[in-house]
C-alpha positions in Angstrom: -6.2 14.2 4.2 -3.7 13.7 7.0 -0.2 13.8 7.0 1.8 12.4 10.1 4.8 11.9 10.1 5.2 8.1 11.4 7.6 6.4 13.7 9.6 3.5 11.5 9.3 0.3 13.4 12.2 -2.3 13.6 11.9 -5.5 14.1 15.9 -6.6 14.7 15.5 -10.8 15.0 19.0 -12.9 17.0 18.8 -16.5 15.9 22.7 -17.7 16.2 22.8 -19.6 19.0 26.1 -17.3 20.5 25.2 -14.9 23.2 28.5 -13.3 22.6 29.3 -13.9 19.2 29.8 -11.7 16.0 25.9 -12.3 15.0 25.0 -10.6 19.2 27.3 -8.0 18.2 25.7 -7.1 15.1 22.9 -7.1 16.6 23.2 -4.8 19.5 24.6 -2.4 17.4 21.9 -2.1 14.2 19.5 -2.1 17.1 20.6 0.9 19.2 21.8 3.1 15.8 18.1 2.2 14.9 17.5 3.9 18.3 19.4 7.1 17.7 17.8 7.4 14.3 14.7 7.9 16.2 12.6 4.1 15.2 11.2 1.8 17.3 12.7 -1.3 18.0 
């Protein structure tokens, strides 16, 4: 068996019609945090 480190993949779905609303801000911060932790977003 091979022991390979896998990169985590994160999918952020934003469905709010407000481009600069709270949901958009939250999604952007989650995306940035996941990227900085080494995930593929």
